N, C-alpha and C positions, 0 to 999 in steps of 0.2 A: 427022692423022686418028686417031680412037680405034680400037683394035683390036677387031674383032667376034669374040665367042666364042660357042660353042654350049654349052648346058646343058639339063638337064631338070628339070621340076617335076612330081612324081607321074607320071612317064613321058611327059609332054608335052614335045616338043622345042621349045626356045626359043632366042632369040638376044638378046644384050645386049652392052654395051660392057665390055671388060675392066676390072675394078675397080669397076664400077657396083654399088651396093648391091643385094642380092637383092630386097628389098621393092620397090624402084623398077623393077628389071628385070622382076620378075614382073608388076607393074601394066602395064608397056609391052607385055607379052605376053598381057594379058587375064586374069591370075590374081590373085585377091584374097588378100592376106595382111593380117590385121588389124593396125592400129597405133593407139596412143594418144599416145605421145610423139614419134613421128617426123613430120617435115615435109620434103618434098623440097627439096633445095638448102640445108638447114641441116646444120651439123655434128651427126652423130647422137649421141644421149644414151644410148640403150640402157637406159632406166630402168624401163620398164613390163613388158617381156618378153612382152607379148601376141603378139608376132610370132615367138615361138619356133618354129623349124623343125628338121628334121634335115638337116644338110648333110654329105654324104659319111659318113653314119652317126653323126654327133655332133650333140648339141643345140646350136644356135647362134641368136643373135638375128639375124633377117633384116635388121634396120635397121642393123646394124654390120658385117655380113659381106659382102664383095664376091664377085661371080661370077668364075669363071675357066673356062677351057676344060675341059669335061667335068664340071663341078660337078653333083652329083646332089642335088636338093632334095626332101624329103618335106614336104608341107604339109597335106594333107587326109587324116589318118589318125585313127582313134578315139582313139589315145593322145594325139596333139597337140591334138585338139579338147577332150579332157577337161582337159588342162593349161591351155588357154586359158579354159575355163569356170571352173576353179578360181581363176585369176588374177582374173577378173571378180568372182567371189564374194568374194575377199579384199579387193578394192578397195571393194566395197559395204559390207562389215562394218567395215572400218577407218575409214571416214568416216561421215558422216551424210547419206545420199542418200534423200530422200523425194520421189520423182519427181512425184506429182500436184501438189505445191505449188511445184515448181521452175520458174523462168522459162525454163530451158534445155530443159525437157521437149519432145521432138520434134526438138530440134537437138543432143541430147547423144550423143556417141559411146559413152560408157560404158553409158547406157541402151539404145542400139541394139544393143550387143554382148550385153547381158543378154537381149534378145529373141532375138538370133541363136542364142545357145547355150542358149536355153530355160531360163534360170535361174528357179527357183521359190524354194525355201527354201535359202539358202546352207548349205553343210556346216560352216561355221566359226561360232563364237560372235561376236555383235556386240560391238565394243569400246565403242561409245557415247562416243566422244571428244567433248570440249567445248572447242573452240578459239575464241578471241575473234574477233569480227567487226570489220572495219575499214571504217568509213563516213565518215571525216573528210576524204577528198579530194573535190574538186569534182565529178568525173565518174565515178569508179569506186567500186563497192561490192565489197569483197573478202570473200567467204564462205569462210573458211578451212576450215570443216567439210567442204566438198565437194572440196577440193584433192586430187589424186592424185599430185602431185609429178612431173609429166611434164617440167617445165622448158621448155615451149614459150614461156611468157611471158618467162622469164628470157633466153632466147636471141633472142627476136624484138623485144620492145618496148624500144626504146632511144631516148634523146634525140639531139639533133643532134651531140653529142660522143661518141656511142657508149656512153654509160653506161646500164646496165640499170635500168629502172624497178622491176623485181621482183627479189627475191633470197630465198634460203633462209636460215633462222635455226635454229640448234640441230642436233641429230643424233639419229638413231634415233627413239625414241618422242616426243622433244620437237621434232622437225623441223616447221617451219611455213613457209608462204609469207608473205613480207612485202612491203610496198610502200614505196618512197622517197617520202615525202609531198611533199618539195620538187620532185622531178622530176615526180611525178604532178600537181601543181598546174598544171604547164605543158603537160600533154598536150592535143593537139588533139582535136577531136571524132572525126576520122578514126582517130587512133591509139587512142583509147579504145574505139571500136567494133571495131577490129582486135584489141585485147586480148581483148574479149569473144568475138569470133568464133573466134580460134585456140584458146581454152581448150576442151578436149574435154568438159568437164563444166560445172557452173554455178558455178564458183568466182569468176569475174570477170564482173561485171555492169555494164552502163552504167546510171547512175542515170536514172530516169524513163522508160526505154524498154524495160524488161524484158519486158513482155507486148505489145509492138507487133505481133507476128505472131499472128493468131488460131489457135486450135487447129484442126488439120486442114490447115494450109498450110505446116507446117514441114518441114524437110529429110527426116526419117525417118517422116513421117506416112503416106506412101503407098509409099515404096520402102525396102527394107531396106539396112542399111549394107553397102557393098561392091558394090552394084549399079551404081554410077557410078564407074568406076575413074579417070576424069579428075579427079574432085573428092574423092578419099578423104582428102586431106590438109587440107581446109578444114573 
């Protein structure tokens, strides 16, 4: 049986399993910590840092830091909210995100966080990167200009032998998400849809079904991100 520990988030007394990641323990206690790269039960990547919190006085990623007895977490402070807003702004200017024309609008976690943190004009200059599009596979369209390098697809979408369908290529400014065309050619409809659904932005799209959900019926059209803690990782 897992050891139960007590910890606090912004003064709220909480309980969790010793070693449980802070972001998961927080959700279990009704506290929302934003995530873009994290998914429950996956090995954490810690790549987006949107979940940055103060843990015992130090800045830590809540998706890679476990709780322990007496852990003190700061989550909802003006300083941390501005850090998160800055991260959202950087993600917007680093890629090419034009929400009105994106198939994922209304289902996009990055867009929803932009609304949550009231992003208007980013404080950073736009990079206007131009990355090649990949549309040669039967079921998946890969819009590399929207990728935020969260690694969800790399960690989740695998074939029957455990080989990743997606992978990163390059480093730094040249980093891009790529797709294995041979493996992608054998993707089932279910896995292709899953790839689109787990992407927090509009980088992975199912061909011919991008606008199947009408405007006004999508995930964040009526409820803000974080309002449904049971489904924050989908």
